[in-house]
Structures are given as C-alpha cells and as structure tokens.
N, C-alpha and C positions, 0 to 999 in steps of 0.2 A: 935472867933465865926464862926460857920460853915456857909457857904453860904446857901442862901435860897433854891438853887436847891438841896443841899444835904439833906435838911430837908423834901423834898417832899416825900410823900409816894406813892408808886406805887398803882394805883387803879386796882381793878380786872376788867378784860375784861367784857364788857357788851354785847359782841356779843352773840346773842342767838344761842343755839344749834339746829340742825334741829329737827323738831317735827316728831314723828313717824307717819307713814301713818295711816289715820284713817279708821276704819272699823265699820260697823253697820249692824244689822240684817235688811234685806229688807223685802221680802214677807214671813216672819216668818221662813220657813225652809231654806232659801237661804241667803247669805251674799253678800254685795257689797262693793266696794272700791271707795272712793270719786274721785280718778283719773280715774275711768272707768275700772278697772279690779277687779276681785273678787276671794276670796278664794273659794275653792271647784271646781274651773275650772283650766285648765292648765295655762292660763295667770295669775290667782291669785297666783298660786304657784310659777310661775316664778318671779312675782313681789316681793313676799315675799323673795325669794332668793336674788334678786337684792338689795332689801332694806338692808338685813343683810350684804351685801358686800359693802354698801355705794354707790350704783349706783345712778346717778343723774336722774332728770326728762327726760333728753335727752335720757337716756338709756331705760326709761320706755315707751316712745312713740312707739317703735317697737313692744312692747308687746300688745299694743292696736291693731295694725295691725294683729298680730298673732291671737288675739282673734277674730277679725272680719272675717278674711279669714278662720280661723278654723271653725267657725259657718257655713260659706257659704259652705265650702267643705263637712262638715258633713251632712248638709241638702241635698246637691246634691247627695251624696252617698246613704243616706237613701231613698231619693225619687227614685233613680234608682232601688235599691233593692226591694222596695215595689211595684213600678209600672212596671218596665221592667225586673226585675230579673227573673231567672228560675222558682221561686215560687211566683212571683209577681202577681199583680192584673190582668195585661194584659194576662199573661199565663194561669191563672186559671179561671177567670170570666170576662175577657175583652169583649169577644163577647156577652155574655149574658147581661152585663151591658150596652154596647153600644146599644143593641137592646131595652132594657128597656127605656133608655134615648131618643132614637130616636122616640119611640112610645109615649113619654110623654114630648115633648119639652116644652110645656106651663108650665108644673109643674116644669121642670128643670130651666126655666127662673125665676119662682117665688122663688124657693129655692136659686138661685144665688142672686137674688135681696134682699132676707132676709138676706143672708150672708153679703152683703155690708151694709145693715141697721144695722145689728148686730155690726159690727166693727165701724160704725159711732157712735152708742150709747156707745160703750166701750170707744172710743176716747173722746167723750163728758164727760163721767164719769171721765176719767183720767184728763181731763182739769179742771174739778171742783175740783178734789183732789189737783191739783197743784196750785190752787188759793192762798193758804197760803204759797207757796214756791217761785214761780216766775210766771209772766204772760206767758201763752202759748197760741198761736193762734190756731184756729181750724185746719188749714192745718198741722201745725207742730205737733199738738196732734194726728192727724190721721196718719201721717208718722211715728211718734214715736211708736204708737200702732202697726202698721203693722210690723215695724222693730222688735219689741219685740216678735212677733210670731215666728220669726226665731230662737231666743235664747230659747224660750219656747219649740220649736220643738225638741231641742236636750238636754233637761233637764228633771229631774225627775218630773213627773206629770205636765209638762209645767210650773213649778214654776219659771223658769228663765225669764219669759216674762218681768218682771220689769227691768231686766238688760238692755235689748235693749232700753227700754223707757228712762231711766235716762241718757243714753248717750246724749240725745238731750236737757238736762238741762245744765246750767252753772256748771263748775266743783265744785264750792263752794256750790252748791245747791243739789248735787246728794245724799248726806247723808239724808238730810231732805226729799228729794223726795222719797227715799227708804221707810222711815217711813210712809209718806202719802200714797204711793202705797200699803203698807201693810194693811192700813185701808180699801182700796178698795177691797183687797183680802178677808178680813174678811166679808165685805158686801156680796160679791158673795157667800162666803161659807155659811153665814147665810141663804140666799135664797135657796141654794142647799139642805141644811139640812131640812129647813122647808117644801119645796115642796116635798122632798123625804119622809119625815115623814107623810105628808098628804096623799101621794100616798099609802104608806104602810098601813095607817089606813083605807083608802077606800077599798083597796083590801082585807084586813083582814076581815073587816066588811061584805063585800059582799060574802065572802067565796071563792074567787078566789084562785086557787092553786098557791103556791109560792115554790121556790126552797129550802125549808127547812121544817121540820116536822110541821104539823098543830098543833094548840093549843096555848100554852102560849109563844112559841118562838117568834111569830110575835108581841105579846103585849109587851114582854120584850124589843124587838128591838125598837118598837115604843116609849116606855117610855124612853129608853136611848137616842134615837134621839131627843125627846122633851127636855130632860135635857141639852144635849150638845148644842142644838139650843138656849135655854134660856141663857146659860152661854156666848155663842158667841155673842148673841144680846146685853147683858149687856155690855160686853167689847167694842162692836162697838159703842153703843149709849153713852158710857162714856169713850171716848178715853183718858181722863186724868187718869182714873183708869187703863186702858190698859198700859199707859206709866209708871205708878208707878210700875206695876207688871214687866215690862220689866227691869226697873232700879234696881230691886232686884238682877239681875244677875250681878255679879262683873264686868265681861267683858264689859257689856253694859253701866255701870255707867259713863264711861268717855265720852259718847256720849249724855249726858243729854241735852246739848244745842241744838243739832240737833233734838232730840226727842221732844223738846218743841212744835214743829209744831202740834203734836197730841193734846195737850191741847188747841190750838187756834181754833180748828174746832167748829163752831157753830152747835147747834142741827139741825137747818133748813138745813144746807148744808149736814150733815150726813144723814138726812132723804131723801134728794134729791138723794144722791148717792145710797141709798138703793132702791129707786124707779127705778132708771136707771138699777140697777143690776137685779131687778125683770123683767123689760121690756126685757132686754137681754135674761134672762132665758126663758121667754115666747117665744121669737123669735126662739131660737134653739130647744126648745121642739116642737114647731109647725112644724118646718122643718122636724124633724124625724118622727112625727106622720103622716105628709103629705106624706112622702116617703113610709112609711109602708103601708098606705092605697092605694096609687097609684100603688105600685108594687104588691099588693095583698098578703100581708104577712099572712092574715087570722086572724088578731087580730082586735077585734071590736074597734070602735072609742074611747069609754069611757074607755075600758080596756087599750088601748094604752096611753090615756091621763093620766091615773093613773100609768101605768107601766113604762113609760119612765122616769118620775121623780125618781122613785125607782132605775132604771138603773143608772141614773146619780149619785145618792147618793152613791151607792155601788162602781161604777167606780172611784169616787173621793177619796174614802177611801182606794183603793188598789194602792200601789206604782207601777209605771210603768215607763219605759224609752222609748225612741223613737223606739227601735227595737221591743218592746212588746206591746206598747199602743194600736194599732189597734186590735191585738189578744186578749188582756185583755178585751177591751171594747166590742168586738164581742162576746166573751164567756159570759160576764155578760148579754148582751142583749138576747142571746139565752136562757140562764138559766132562766131569768125572764119571757120572752115573750112566749117561747115554751109551757109551761104549760097552757097558755091562748089560745092555738090553733094556735100559730104562726109557720109558716114553717121556719125551721132553715136556709135553703139556702137563702130564700128571706130576712130574717132578716139580715143576714150577707151581702147581696147585698146592702140593704138600709144603713147599717152601713158603708160599703166601700164608697158608693156614698157621704154620708154626710161627712165622713172623708176627702175625696178628696176636696170637696168644702169648708168646714169650716176650715180645718187645713192645708192640703198640699199646696193648691193654695196660701193662704195668706203667708205661711212660705216661699214659693219659691220667692214671691215678696219681702217679708221682708228681706230675705238674700241678695238680690240685693241691697236693700236700705241700709242695714247695711254696705256693702262693699263700696258703692259709695258715701254715705253721708259724709259731712265734720263735723267731731265730734270735739267739742271744747275741748281743753286741757288748762292747766295753762300757757303754753308757745305758744299758738296759736291754730291751727287746725291740725287735722291728718286725 
C-alpha cells in the first residue's frame, strides 16, 4: 500500500495574479487611473507601458512626480508666453491694461473677491459631490480645487481639472471620485446650456444683431440648445440612468462597482449641486459684465447680461487647448458683442483681465500646490 504522502494530490496554487490597473471615465471626455496617473497624458502612457512590462508600484511612483512637475513646467512656460513673451499681454496691451486697472482699483478688488468666492463655491460643490465617496474637509476641498486648475490649465477645454482634485482622495476612492466629479461637470454644463439658451432667446426676440444670418437660424439654434439642455438635465437628475448608459460601453462595464456611487446620490443633493453651479455661473458672468461696463466697452448692461451667457455657451462648445484658449474666447466675445456696439479692443482687454484673474492666477497657485502637496499612494505618500 502506497504511503499517505504519495496519495496526496498537489493542489493548485491559490496565489492571486496581479489585477490589471483600473481605469474609468472621469469628466466624460477625460480618463483617470486609480493610482493617480491617466491615459491621454504622458504619465498615463508611461504607466501603460510600465504595466505591460510588469513594473511594480515602486516604478510607478516616479511617474506621479513626472506628471506633477510636467504640469508645473507646462503652466510656467504657458504663463510666460502669454504674459511676458514677444506677443504676450505685457508687450501688446500691458500699459493700457495697467492704466485701466489703476483707474478702477475698487472694481479690481471686487472682481478679485468674486474670484475667491467663485472658487470657494466650487470647492464646496466638490465637497458635496465627494460626500458619497469619502469625507473631505473644507480646506482640503479648497486646496484640491485650486490644484485642479493647474491640470485644467494644460488640458483640452480645462477638462483635466478633476485629475488634480482626485489626487487628494485616497487611492482606492479615486475611481469613484472621478464618477462623482463627472456628475458635477454635467451640472455646470446644464447651467451653461440653459443660461446660453435664455440669452440667445432674449437677444433673438429683441432683434439684437448676432454673428450669423438673421431669421430662422437663431430659432433653430435655440431649439437645439433647449433639446440638449433637457437631455443633460434628465441625465443629471437621474444619475442611475446616466450610470446605466455608461455601462453600455464594454470598456466601462468592469468599473460597475465604482460607478455605483452615481446611483447613491439623493435628489436633494443633486439639486444642491445644481444650485451651487448656478451661483458660480452668476458670479463669473457678473465679473465679465462688470469689467465690460467699467472699461467702457460700449455694450449696454442688459445686452451684456444676455450676450455674455451666449459667449460662454459658444466658447464651451469649441475645443481649445492652453495655447489657443484665450484667443478662442476673445474671438467669440468680439464676434457676439461687437454687433451690439462693443468696441473690439476694449472687449479683448476685459477678456484678458478676466482670464488673468480667474484662470492664470489660480493655475499658478495650483501648480505650486500640486508639486508641493503630499499625494497619497498605495505604498505611502509621494
């Protein structure tokens, strides 16, 4: 009779194989990686290459530093080109802009205060969105929001803002945080569409000249805007439906567990985020109208109040990157406001001033935060 040891059957190894790195759509057009790097960016591509070669987490930590310093350097180069370069703001309109600001210091202080209030509201909105993901304190939410501006500064239509924010979440919560942040992006998009549609309706009804042929063109555009607004609003108010539509994409189906955060959002919280998005929209719209009126652009108060939302609607729908954003926005604003009597040079001056206060300054601070902050990883901090 064979000994007992010879009758033992070898059991298959129960050691689990390494799981693939998880990816998930973040703010709809952008993607994020749960370890803090993202496809579509240089670090994301590097991480994909490292993963295919079997690199460990220790090898991925330097990629996080590459991403952070890359954003910082890109922001610095872009700011230099736009501000101090041969064709930058200082060389072209610097003296005139400084003279305008010196003559209207009180208005400048108001606009800066509104910028701070604007980002406080946005950080509060993000904190509400993260309530279903992990607790985030007011200060950490504000720091994460400002850090996100630096990534948005160097991404298409500033869609990368959520990337800088989710760095401040625990690694295991970044995927769900990306889904929740996407919901906030839809809320802001709904407000932009609705306000732009109202502005288009008011201007068309009043017979104000617009940068396209008069007649049915404006009404067709208004109808399409209303239709898209309604669809976006339904998806926002019913995040479970939004989740089900996302899960129809085969690539996203494996992230069903993380996307469940969308189904947990109560209606009251969704409405609160929508209200905060509206408050934020009113703030930066008022900023621009105030600058147009203060600088003497030649646009009436109510024409500006209706025209600026239309400007934001068109600018949102036009793809732009960091090197073209200011030019695209300025061109749209001149095209919409000049037929109303706006002086092109003054409109561009107000656009430049608002861009420096609302975009360039926060992005500069955010890039410093992104480089210096201690970002949590699965093996500690980096």
